[in-house]
C-alpha positions, 0 to 999 in steps of 0.5 A: 210430915214424918216427925208429924206423925210421930218418928225420931231421928235417931244420929248414931256417930259409927266413929265411935260405936263399934257395928256391934253395939250399933247393932244393938243400939239400932234393936233397941231404939226400934229403929225402921229406917236406915239409910247408909253407906254399903261400905257399914252395911257390911260393916253391920252385917259381919256382926251376924245379929240379927237387925229386927225393925229396921223395914227400909235398908237404903243405901247410896254411894257404891254398886251391890253387890250378890253377898250384900243381897244374901246378907240383908236377908239373913240378918233384917227381918222377912218383909223388909225391903232394900233401896239402893239409891 
């Protein structure tokens, strides 16, 4: 259903992009949903660059820390949602 209403799937290879470039691509492509792992999320937030368009960050595979929550609130737009599945 998501693709039916206009969503686009963007596949980025983290092996080929450094975290700073990845943040830039997320903003440039106006990515709104970011499913990833906490380890990559932590690399993105170390860049200290805001990620403007992501509305939902879905993390899975590891337990989140208090610092993850702090970083989420600092670098993602107000109203964004962090899911730990």
